[in-house]
ZAFI-61785 format. One record per residue (C-alpha): residue in three letters; x, z, y; residue number from 1. Coordinates in Angstrom, 2 decimals, decimal comma, m for minus. Last residue first. Example, Ala and Ser with C-alpha at 12.3 -4.5 7.8 and 13.67 -1.06 7.14 Angstrom:
// ZAFI-61785
  rest        x        z        y   nr
   SER    13,67     7,14    m1,06    2
   ALA    12,30     7,80    m4,50    1
This chain:
// ZAFI-61785
  rest        x        z        y   nr
   ASN    23,53    36,14    15,83  448
   LYS    20,78    36,31    13,17  447
   GLU    18,50    33,84    14,90  446
   SER    21,56    31,26    15,12  445
   THR    22,21    31,60    11,37  444
   LYS    18,67    30,87    10,58  443
   ARG    18,59    27,89    13,11  442
   GLU    21,90    26,54    11,41  441
   TYR    20,47    26,88     8,06  440
   LYS    17,25    25,09     8,89  439
   ALA    19,11    22,25    10,54  438
   CYS    21,34    21,98     7,45  437
   LYS    18,19    21,59     5,27  436
   ARG    16,66    19,15     7,52  435
   GLU    19,86    17,02     7,46  434
   GLN    20,04    17,31     3,91  433
   ILE    16,34    16,06     3,44  432
   LEU    16,93    13,31     5,76  431
   LYS    19,99    12,01     4,01  430
   TRP    18,06    12,17     0,71  429
   VAL    15,30    10,17     2,18  428
   HIS    17,75     7,47     3,59  427
   GLU    19,36     7,27     0,36  426
   ALA    16,01     6,54    m1,46  425
   ILE    15,37     3,76     1,12  424
   LYS    18,79     2,17     0,19  423
   GLU    18,07     2,00    m3,58  422
   TYR    14,43     1,28    m2,79  421
   SER    15,81    m2,11    m1,34  420
   TYR    14,12    m2,85     2,09  419
   GLN    17,62    m3,09     3,64  418
   GLN    18,24    m6,20     1,50  417
   VAL    15,73    m8,47     2,98  416
   TYR    17,41    m8,22     6,44  415
   GLU    20,85    m8,88     4,98  414
   GLU    19,31   m11,92     2,95  413
   ASP    17,91   m13,64     6,14  412
   ARG    15,90   m16,44     4,57  411
   HIS    15,87   m20,16     3,72  410
   ILE    13,50   m21,08     0,84  409
   THR    13,39   m24,15    m1,06  408
   VAL    10,37   m25,69    m3,03  407
   ASN    10,60   m27,34    m6,62  406
   GLY     9,54   m30,46    m8,53  405
   SER    11,95   m32,63    m6,36  404
   LYS     9,83   m35,19    m4,58  403
   LYS     6,18   m33,69    m5,01  402
   TRP     7,50   m30,22    m4,54  401
   GLU     9,06   m31,05    m1,26  400
   LEU     6,06   m32,95    m0,04  399
   TYR     3,96   m29,90    m0,87  398
   LYS     6,43   m27,67     1,10  397
   GLU     6,15   m29,63     4,17  396
   HIS     2,24   m29,79     3,86  395
   ILE     2,21   m26,04     3,38  394
   PHE     4,38   m25,53     6,54  393
   GLU     2,60   m28,31     8,47  392
   LYS    m0,79   m26,35     7,93  391
   LEU     0,65   m23,11     8,74  390
   GLY     1,94   m24,49    12,09  389
   LEU    m1,30   m26,38    12,94  388
   TYR    m3,04   m23,02    12,68  387
   THR    m0,70   m21,04    14,88  386
   GLU    m1,30   m21,75    18,47  385
   GLU    m5,14   m22,89    18,21  384
   HIS    m5,88   m19,87    15,90  383
   ARG    m4,19   m17,22    18,09  382
   CYS    m6,62   m14,33    17,34  381
   GLN    m6,62   m15,44    13,71  380
   GLU    m2,95   m15,29    13,33  379
   TYR    m1,12   m17,60    11,05  378
   CYS     2,49   m16,59     9,97  377
   VAL     5,11   m18,79     8,22  376
   GLY     7,82   m18,11     5,63  375
   GLY    11,59   m18,06     5,06  374
   LEU    11,60   m14,30     5,05  373
   ARG    13,49   m13,99     8,50  372
   GLN    10,79   m16,41     9,60  371
   ILE     8,15   m13,83     8,90  370
   ASN     9,65   m11,44    11,65  369
   ARG     7,64   m11,77    14,87  368
   ALA     4,20   m13,13    13,25  367
   PRO     4,59   m10,59    10,39  366
   LEU     5,13    m7,68    12,87  365
   SER     2,04    m8,69    14,81  364
   PHE     1,97   m10,94    17,88  363
   PRO    m1,54   m10,81    18,57  362
   VAL    m4,07    m7,95    18,67  361
   ASN    m7,61    m9,11    17,82  360
   GLY    m7,78    m8,62    14,09  359
   THR    m6,91   m11,11    11,17  358
   VAL    m3,48   m12,09     9,91  357
   ALA    m2,70   m14,76     7,47  356
   TYR     0,93   m14,73     5,93  355
   ALA     2,53   m17,70     4,09  354
   ILE     5,47   m16,62     2,09  353
   PRO     8,26   m19,03     0,52  352
   LYS     9,51   m17,65    m2,83  351
   GLY    12,49   m15,23    m3,50  350
   THR    10,60   m13,13    m5,99  349
   MET    12,34   m10,03    m4,72  348
   MET    10,73   m10,60    m1,15  347
   TYR     7,25   m11,24    m2,64  346
   GLU     7,20    m7,65    m4,26  345
   TYR     8,15    m6,20    m0,66  344
   THR     5,16    m8,24     0,49  343
   LYS     2,81    m6,77    m1,90  342
   GLY     3,98    m3,24    m0,86  341
   THR     2,97    m4,24     2,62  340
   TRP     5,07    m5,34     5,57  339
   MET     3,39    m4,00     8,45  338
   ILE    m0,05    m4,45    10,01  337
   GLN    m1,39    m2,53    12,86  336
   ASP    m4,32    m0,04    12,55  335
   ARG    m4,74     1,63    15,97  334
   ALA    m5,06    m1,30    18,37  333
   GLY    m5,72    m4,01    15,53  332
   ASN    m3,62    m6,20    13,32  331
   TRP    m4,97    m7,34     9,92  330
   GLY    m3,26    m8,26     6,73  329
   LEU    m3,08   m11,06     4,04  328
   GLN    m0,31   m12,44     1,90  327
   LEU     0,08   m15,64     0,19  326
   LEU     2,96   m16,84    m2,05  325
   ILE     4,00   m20,43    m1,93  324
   ALA     5,07   m22,78    m4,89  323
   ALA     4,26   m20,08    m7,34  322
   LYS     5,95   m19,76   m10,74  321
   GLN     7,72   m16,32   m10,27  320
   GLN     4,67   m15,00    m8,22  319
   LEU     2,40   m15,51   m11,44  318
   GLU     5,00   m13,82   m13,63  317
   PHE     5,16   m10,91   m11,16  316
   ALA     1,24   m10,70   m11,47  315
   LYS     1,58   m10,45   m15,03  314
   GLN     4,01    m7,58   m14,86  313
   ARG     1,76    m5,82   m12,30  312
   SER    m1,04    m6,04   m14,80  311
   VAL    m4,02    m8,43   m14,04  310
   MET    m7,31    m8,13   m12,43  309
   GLY    m9,19   m11,54   m12,04  308
   ARG    m7,27   m14,83   m12,84  307
   ASP    m9,46   m16,90   m10,59  306
   ILE    m8,27   m20,46    m9,90  305
   LEU    m9,70   m21,67    m6,81  304
   PHE    m8,99   m25,31    m5,51  303
   GLU   m12,42   m26,77    m6,66  302
   ALA   m14,11   m23,93    m4,58  301
   ALA   m13,03   m25,72    m1,33  300
   GLY   m16,16   m26,17     0,64  299
   CYS   m14,94   m23,73     3,17  298
   LYS   m17,74   m21,16     2,63  297
   GLU   m17,25   m21,87    m1,11  296
   ALA   m13,66   m20,71    m1,14  295
   MET   m14,37   m17,54     0,65  294
   ALA   m17,38   m16,67    m1,55  293
   ARG   m15,14   m17,24    m4,63  292
   ALA   m12,38   m14,79    m3,25  291
   ALA   m15,27   m12,25    m2,50  290
   GLU   m16,61   m12,66    m6,12  289
   SER   m13,14   m12,25    m7,65  288
   GLN   m12,46    m8,98    m6,02  287
   GLY   m10,39    m7,14    m8,50  286
   GLY    m7,22    m9,25    m7,96  285
   ALA    m5,44   m12,35    m9,15  284
   TYR    m6,20   m15,40    m7,05  283
   ILE    m4,55   m18,76    m7,53  282
   LEU    m5,00   m21,41    m4,79  281
   HIS    m4,53   m24,73    m6,55  280
   ALA    m2,76   m28,13    m5,94  279
   THR    m2,02   m30,72    m8,66  278
   LYS    m5,40   m32,13    m9,17  277
   GLU    m6,50   m31,45    m5,71  276
   ASP    m3,98   m34,25    m4,58  275
   LEU    m2,69   m33,62    m1,22  274
   LEU    m2,23   m35,54     2,22  273
   GLY    m5,07   m38,00     1,84  272
   GLU    m6,74   m36,60     5,18  271
   THR    m9,69   m35,06     3,20  270
   LYS    m7,27   m33,41     0,65  269
   MET    m5,19   m31,80     3,42  268
   GLU    m8,25   m30,81     5,27  267
   LYS    m9,50   m29,07     2,07  266
   LEU    m6,23   m27,49     1,40  265
   VAL    m5,90   m26,03     4,97  264
   GLN    m9,48   m24,73     4,92  263
   PHE    m8,91   m22,94     1,53  262
   PHE    m5,76   m21,23     3,22  261
   VAL    m7,84   m20,23     6,31  260
   SER   m10,42   m18,88     4,15  259
   LEU    m8,16   m16,21     2,21  258
   ASP    m9,53   m13,41     4,51  257
   THR    m8,26    m9,78     4,69  256
   LYS   m10,14    m7,69     7,35  255
   GLU   m13,44    m9,46     6,49  254
   GLY   m13,91    m7,56     3,18  253
   TYR   m10,59    m5,79     2,02  252
   LEU    m9,21    m8,25    m0,58  251
   THR    m6,78    m6,60    m2,95  250
   GLY    m3,67    m8,09    m4,68  249
   THR    m2,00   m11,13    m6,03  248
   PHE    m2,43   m14,38    m3,94  247
   VAL    m0,70   m17,51    m5,23  246
   LEU    m0,51   m20,98    m3,81  245
   ASP     0,22   m23,19    m6,62  244
   PHE     1,56   m26,72    m6,35  243
   CYS     1,77   m27,25    m9,98  242
   GLU     4,41   m26,61   m12,68  241
   PRO     6,38   m24,48    m9,97  240
   MET    10,08   m24,07   m10,69  239
   LEU    10,85   m20,47   m11,49  238
   ALA    12,13   m17,84    m9,16  237
   PRO    14,39   m15,32   m11,03  236
   ARG    13,20   m11,82   m11,33  235
   ALA    13,85    m8,73    m9,37  234
   GLU    12,83    m5,50   m11,16  233
   MET    15,89    m3,75   m10,97  232
   PRO    16,04    m4,44    m7,30  231
   ASP    12,97    m2,18    m6,72  230
   TYR    11,19    m3,20    m3,72  229
   GLY    10,43    m1,53    m0,43  228
   ASN     7,99     0,72     1,52  227
   THR     9,40     1,95     4,89  226
   ILE    10,54     5,46     5,78  225
   THR     9,78     5,98     9,48  224
   GLU    10,65     9,45    10,99  223
   VAL     8,33    11,69    13,15  222
   GLU     9,40    15,25    14,25  221
   ILE     6,48    17,57    15,11  220
   ASN     6,69    19,62    18,29  219
   ASP     4,63    16,91    20,06  218
   PRO     1,56    17,30    17,70  217
   GLU     0,93    14,35    15,66  216
   ASN    m1,83    11,70    16,40  215
   LEU    m0,90     9,65    13,27  214
   TYR    m1,23     5,90    14,22  213
   LEU     1,42     3,87    12,36  212
   THR     3,37     1,90    14,85  211
   ASP     6,78     2,78    13,53  210
   VAL     5,93     1,79     9,98  209
   VAL     5,85     3,41     6,53  208
   ARG     5,26     7,12     7,97  207
   THR     7,03    10,25     7,76  206
   VAL     6,32    13,89     9,21  205
   VAL     9,09    16,24     9,32  204
   ASP     9,65    19,86     8,77  203
   ALA     6,06    20,22     8,03  202
   THR     4,38    23,44     9,42  201
   ASN     1,98    21,47    11,69  200
   CYS     0,78    19,27     8,77  199
   HIS    m2,62    20,73     8,33  198
   LYS    m4,08    21,14    11,68  197
   ARG    m2,23    18,63    13,83  196
   VAL    m1,87    16,07    11,05  195
   PHE    m5,91    16,26    10,54  194
   SER    m7,07    16,21    14,14  193
   ASN    m7,88    12,50    14,02  192
   HIS    m9,49    12,87    10,55  191
   ARG   m12,38    14,99    11,92  190
   ARG   m12,95    13,08    14,91  189
   PHE   m12,81     9,81    13,19  188
   ALA   m15,19    11,14    10,63  187
   PHE   m17,79    11,92    13,55  186
   PRO   m17,37     8,30    14,85  185
   SER   m17,64     6,54    11,24  184
   ASP   m14,29     5,42    10,43  183
   THR   m13,39     1,82    10,49  182
   GLU   m10,79     2,28    13,32  181
   LYS    m8,80     4,62    11,09  180
   ALA    m7,92     8,27    11,34  179
   TYR    m5,84     8,98     8,15  178
   PRO    m3,28     6,24     8,88  177
   ASP    m1,66     4,80     5,88  176
   ARG     1,29     5,59     3,69  175
   PHE     1,78     8,84     5,38  174
   ASP     4,34    11,27     4,21  173
   ALA     4,46    15,22     4,89  172
   ILE     8,11    16,07     4,24  171
   TRP     8,63    19,77     3,58  170
   VAL    11,93    21,53     3,53  169
   ALA    11,62    24,61     1,55  168
   LYS    12,69    27,87     2,97  167
   PRO     9,03    29,02     3,50  166
   CYS     8,30    28,57    m0,17  165
   ARG     4,88    30,18    m0,56  164
   LYS     3,77    29,14     2,87  163
   LYS     4,99    25,71     1,89  162
   ILE     3,05    25,81    m1,12  161
   LYS    m0,13    25,98     0,91  160
   ASN     0,64    23,15     3,40  159
   ALA     1,70    20,98     0,10  158
   VAL    m1,74    21,56    m1,15  157
   LEU    m3,56    20,45     2,00  156
   HIS    m1,09    17,50     2,29  155
   THR    m1,87    16,29    m1,26  154
   TRP    m5,71    16,75    m0,70  153
   ALA    m5,51    13,98     1,84  152
   PRO    m5,80    10,85    m0,40  151
   GLY    m3,68     9,16     0,70  150
   TYR    m1,33    10,48     2,06  149
   THR     1,91    11,80     0,66  148
   SER     3,31    15,13    m0,10  147
   ILE     7,04    15,87    m0,46  146
   ILE     8,19    19,42    m1,02  145
   VAL    12,00    20,24    m1,32  144
   ASP    13,84    23,45    m2,19  143
   PHE    11,05    24,38    m4,72  142
   ASP    10,59    27,90    m5,93  141
   LEU     6,86    27,77    m7,17  140
   LYS     6,61    29,22   m10,56  139
   LYS     3,33    28,01   m11,99  138
   GLY     0,41    30,15   m13,44  137
   LYS    m1,48    30,07   m10,13  136
   LEU    m0,79    26,34    m9,69  135
   TYR    m4,03    25,27   m11,60  134
   GLU    m6,23    27,27    m9,20  133
   MET    m4,56    25,84    m6,17  132
   THR    m5,17    22,33    m7,74  131
   GLN    m8,97    23,09    m8,26  130
   ASN    m9,35    24,23    m4,61  129
   PHE    m7,50    21,25    m3,11  128
   PHE    m9,84    19,05    m5,56  127
   ILE   m13,00    20,52    m4,05  126
   ARG   m11,55    20,15    m0,72  125
   GLU   m10,77    16,50    m1,06  124
   LYS   m14,37    15,83    m2,50  123
   GLY   m15,81    17,46     0,60  122
   ASP   m14,06    14,69     2,60  121
   ARG   m15,33    12,01     0,38  120
   VAL   m18,87    13,44     0,62  119
   ALA   m18,50    13,47     4,48  118
   MET   m17,22     9,69     4,36  117
   LEU   m20,23     8,76     2,33  116
   LEU   m22,70    10,41     4,66  115
   GLU   m21,05     8,99     7,78  114
   LYS   m21,11     5,62     6,33  113
   LYS   m24,87     5,97     5,05  112
   THR   m25,72     7,19     8,58  111
   ALA   m23,83     4,19    10,30  110
   THR   m25,64     1,73     7,88  109
   VAL   m29,13     3,11     8,84  108
   ILE   m28,41     3,21    12,47  107
   GLY   m27,16    m0,45    12,63  106
   ASP   m23,60    m0,88    12,70  105
   LYS   m21,73    m3,24    15,06  104
   GLU   m20,00    m6,14    13,25  103
   ARG   m16,49    m5,67    12,27  102
   GLU   m16,71    m5,51     8,55  101
   PHE   m14,31    m3,30     6,39  100
   MET   m16,40    m0,21     6,30   99
   LYS   m19,40    m2,64     5,18   98
   GLN   m17,73    m3,26     2,04   97
   GLN   m17,44     0,63     1,25   96
   VAL   m21,21     0,77     2,08   95
   ASP   m22,20    m1,87    m0,38   94
   GLN   m20,01    m0,36    m3,05   93
   VAL   m21,39     2,99    m2,61   92
   THR   m24,98     1,59    m2,82   91
   LYS   m24,10    m0,32    m6,05   90
   ALA   m22,24     2,59    m7,84   89
   ASN   m25,03     4,84    m7,21   88
   LYS   m24,87     6,46   m10,81   87
   ARG   m21,21     5,92   m10,98   86
   LYS   m20,73     7,86    m7,82   85
   ALA   m23,14    10,59    m9,07   84
   ALA   m21,02    11,09   m12,36   83
   GLU   m17,81    11,19   m10,12   82
   TYR   m19,18    13,94    m8,01   81
   ILE   m20,57    15,97   m10,99   80
   LYS   m17,09    15,63   m12,67   79
   LEU   m15,43    16,51    m9,48   78
   GLY   m17,41    19,88    m9,31   77
   ARG   m16,95    20,57   m13,04   76
   SER   m13,04    20,40   m12,33   75
   GLN   m10,74    17,42   m13,36   74
   PRO    m7,35    18,57   m14,78   73
   VAL    m4,37    19,00   m12,58   72
   GLN    m1,35    17,16   m14,06   71
   TRP     2,00    18,44   m13,80   70
   TYR     4,88    16,18   m14,72   69
   ASN     8,31    17,89   m14,85   68
   ASP    11,92    16,41   m14,98   67
   PHE    10,88    13,00   m13,65   66
   MET    13,31    10,26   m14,08   65
   LYS    11,91     9,20   m17,60   64
   MET     8,85     8,29   m15,69   63
   ASP    10,45     5,18   m14,59   62
   GLN     9,46     3,29   m17,79   61
   GLU     5,71     4,09   m16,90   60
   LEU     6,20     2,11   m13,64   59
   LEU     6,75    m1,05   m15,59   58
   THR     4,03    m0,37   m18,17   57
   ASP     1,53     0,18   m15,27   56
   LYS    m1,32     2,05   m16,79   55
   LYS    m4,96     1,36   m16,01   54
   GLN    m7,73     3,35   m14,16   53
   LYS   m10,93     1,41   m14,39   52
   SER   m11,91     3,45   m17,35   51
   SER   m13,76     2,03   m20,49   50
   ALA   m10,66     1,74   m22,61   49
   GLY    m9,43     5,18   m21,73   48
   PHE    m6,62     5,47   m19,08   47
   ASP    m8,32     8,67   m17,40   46
   LYS    m5,89    10,12   m14,99   45
   GLN    m5,05    13,81   m14,33   44
   ASN    m4,34    14,44   m10,81   43
   THR    m0,71    14,90    m9,47   42
   LEU     2,24    17,13    m9,14   41
   VAL     5,46    15,59    m9,88   40
   THR     8,69    17,81   m10,43   39
   ILE    12,14    16,47    m9,88   38
   GLU    15,33    18,43   m10,59   37
   ALA    18,25    16,94    m8,44   36
   GLU    21,69    17,29   m10,12   35
   PRO    21,17    13,50   m11,19   34
   HIS    22,01    12,56    m7,50   33
   THR    22,37     8,68    m7,23   32
   ILE    20,13     7,98   m10,49   31
   LYS    17,71    10,71    m9,46   30
   ILE    17,29     9,88    m5,85   29
   TYR    16,83     6,26    m7,13   28
   LYS    14,06     7,00    m9,52   27
   ALA    12,31     9,53    m6,97   26
   ILE    12,20     6,56    m4,37   25
   LYS    10,84     4,40    m6,91   24
   THR     8,09     6,59    m8,08   23
   TRP     7,41     7,66    m4,67   22
   ARG     6,45     4,02    m3,18   21
   VAL     5,19     2,37    m6,42   20
   SER     2,15     4,38    m6,76   19
   ALA     0,51     2,82    m3,72   18
   ILE     0,54    m0,56    m5,37   17
   ALA    m1,67     0,56    m8,02   16
   GLN    m1,19     0,84   m11,96   15
   LEU    m1,14     4,54   m12,44   14
   PRO     2,15     5,47   m14,56   13
   ALA     3,56     6,36   m12,32   12
   ILE     2,35     7,88    m8,92   11
   TYR    m0,62     7,47    m6,67   10
   GLU    m2,23    10,96    m6,49    9
   SER     1,04    12,49    m4,96    8
   VAL     2,66    15,89    m4,56    7
   ILE     6,34    15,40    m5,24    6
   LEU     8,18    18,68    m5,64    5
   ILE    12,06    18,59    m5,50    4
   LYS    14,38    21,41    m6,92    3
   MET    17,96    20,83    m5,83    2
   MET    20,55    21,93    m8,22    1
């Protein structure tokens, strides 16, 4: 038996795209290697009617693959933190929004950002202490420890458990960079040294894309484990009733911008290339006001259909009926775009994808590889080069839909299949076995 501990805040049954990664990897490890005993360590969630946290019914079904599910209750300190956050919700929301904007901060905004990030970092420490208190009564004899950022408490806890289980293989996973371009200056300094200080005893550090910035020490081995899709969740593409451009996901201020799609629809209408009664841009997510502002900025509010926040199951249904699926991202020097969790969902739907990338670094991963998914990529920093291609792509699909009632897609299926979580889980299992063998060989060598 191999005992595996997964330390993650985002995991089943929490509805969040970040919850998919280790839920699905654990699922396929268990299916392929039933001798593995999987324990999840996470924070206790509030799924009450008034809570923003919701259950993902699809992910909830995968929880049967977990042998143990440990939930750390909220401490008094965290309850005070959450109460203060609710009381100052408007201020926190405004500062969070500015973290995604590119204009130079004034002194007041910069100070607010720094204070908010310092409080967040403090919260990580509070929860770390609470978790270690919770673990006092637990037997920690794991063969494998997997921790995943964000948030950062997961790695702080794993580092401590590793000291109590020195023979265990520790995989310190990063879905996102900890030190980000949007961090305040002092926060960036703190975050930039995190991997060197707190993951230096990990056997391997993993990241979702080769270019993810970690600032890791030279002695740490780094591997890439991408996100992916669950082939068991694949659904057949349905004929679009209308020519719907569908975006399901989160908007991160100016870093993700739907405006270019609204602009295309407006221009096509003005040029007589499209009937606004049959074409829509459907938005499903938690930033309805931002989506409407983008539409209104382009004078294209008539095209917007706002579905608000929906379940992942409902999002799948919207994707199935879409004519084109929309994806957003940004590409900067330290924060480079990759295929996101949403892109992988789109892959298994089998619909054309139109990708819009902001940022000042050209030739992003989507720009280089979108044709393999049967789609098109617009880059803001190459507007003159890529806008016409986006518009022609949407027009071509619109004409195809008007003629046949459907849209076609031609993509590299072999390329798509490498992102199946079934294959990704085997990669993780192989990584674990290799590190265990390396530990054994090193120990044998030291004895001799």
